[in-house]
Each structure stands twice: as C-alpha cells, then as structure tokens.
C-alpha positions in Angstrom: 18.5 26.6 3.7 15.8 27.6 6.2 12.8 25.4 7.4 10.3 26.9 4.6 12.6 26.3 1.8 13.3 22.5 2.8 9.5 21.8 3.3 8.9 23.3 -0.3 11.7 21.0 -1.9 10.8 18.1 0.0 7.0 18.1 -0.6 7.8 18.9 -4.6 10.0 16.5 -4.5 7.3 14.1 -3.2 5.3 14.9 -6.5 8.2 14.7 -8.8 9.3 11.4 -7.6 6.9 9.8 -10.0 10.0 10.2 -12.4 12.6 8.6 -10.2 11.3 6.7 -7.2 7.6 6.0 -7.8 5.8 5.6 -4.6 8.5 5.1 -2.4 9.8 8.6 -1.7 6.5 9.8 -0.6 5.6 6.9 1.2 9.3 7.3 3.4 8.7 11.1 3.5 5.2 10.8 5.0 6.2 8.1 7.5 9.4 9.8 8.5 8.5 13.7 8.4 7.6 15.3 11.4 6.2 18.4 9.7 2.5 18.5 9.2 2.4 20.4 5.8 5.4 18.0 4.3 3.3 15.1 5.8 0.1 16.0 3.9 1.8 16.6 0.4 3.8 13.5 0.9 0.4 11.4 1.3 -1.4 13.2 -1.4 1.5 12.4 -3.5 1.7 8.4 -2.4 -1.9 8.1 -3.3 -1.6 9.7 -6.5 1.2 7.6 -7.6 -0.8 4.3 -6.4 -4.0 5.8 -8.7 -2.6 4.2 -11.8 -2.1 0.7 -10.2 -5.7 0.4 -10.2 -6.7 0.4 -14.0 -3.1 -1.6 -14.4 -4.9 -4.5 -12.7 -7.8 -4.7 -14.7 -5.5 -4.1 -17.8 -3.3 -7.4 -16.9 -6.7 -9.3 -16.3 -8.1 -8.4 -19.8 -4.7 -9.3 -21.4 -4.7 -12.9 -19.6 -8.6 -13.2 -20.7 -8.1 -12.3 -24.1 -4.9 -14.7 -24.2 -7.0 -17.4 -22.9 -9.7 -16.7 -25.2 -8.0 -16.6 -28.5 -10.5 -15.5 -31.4 -10.3 -14.3 -34.9 -11.2 -10.6 -34.0 -9.6 -8.0 -31.9 -9.0 -8.0 -28.3 -11.4 -5.1 -27.4 -10.7 -5.6 -23.6 -7.0 -5.6 -23.8 -7.0 -2.3 -26.2 -9.7 -0.6 -23.9 -7.8 -1.4 -20.7 -4.2 -0.3 -22.2 -5.7 3.0 -23.7 -7.6 3.7 -20.3 -4.3 2.9 -18.2 -2.2 5.2 -20.3 -4.6 7.9 -19.8 -4.7 7.5 -16.5 -1.1 7.4 -16.0 -0.7 10.5 -18.3 -3.1 12.4 -16.2 -1.3 11.5 -13.0 2.1 12.5 -14.2 0.6 15.9 -15.4 -1.0 16.3 -12.1 2.1 15.8 -10.3 4.2 17.9 -12.1 1.5 20.8 -11.7 1.1 20.1 -7.7 5.1 20.0 -7.6 5.5 23.3 -9.5 2.6 25.1 -7.6 4.4 24.1 -4.0 7.3 25.3 -5.2 6.3 28.8 -6.3 3.4 29.3 -3.9 4.1 28.3 -0.3 
C-alpha cells in the first residue's frame, strides 16, 4: 500500500471512528501522524466527535432540573434537550459518514 492510499484510509477511519472509537482514535492520529493532510482530517474528525457533547451537557442539566422540580406537567426542558441532542448526534454521524466516503473517493 503506497503512502497516498495509507493517508486516505487513515483519514477516512478518523471520520468512521464515530462508530467504534469515538473521539479517541482521531485524537491519537492527530497527535501521532506526521502527514499534514492526515493531521487536518484527524483534527476535523476529532472536533466533530466532540460537538454532540455540548448539547448532552445541557440535556443532563435539564434532566436533573426537571427531576428536582417534580411537577404534574410534562418536563419540557428534558424533552426538548433530548430531541436536540438526538438531532445533533444524527447530523454529526451523517456528516462523518459523508466526509469519510469523500476522503476515500476523492483524495
């Protein structure tokens, strides 16, 4: 396998790692790779794997807040935060799949 093919596979694996290694794999590749293009893809993949954590933090606070303030009505903050977190995860998974395929096909 030549260097160009290795770069493509490693870069696309950084994006696909959302399914098997989370943000750890692209972070390690980002730190360990000597190739600038692979580093760039690893950094993008790493950051895209971290994005869904932001709404998840708000979701946890909403769940705790609604659990403390037990009311007869539906916990709106919890439901909204779960939906938003789910949508962000779905968007990021789709984005990572598209980027991973694009790297394999075009570069």
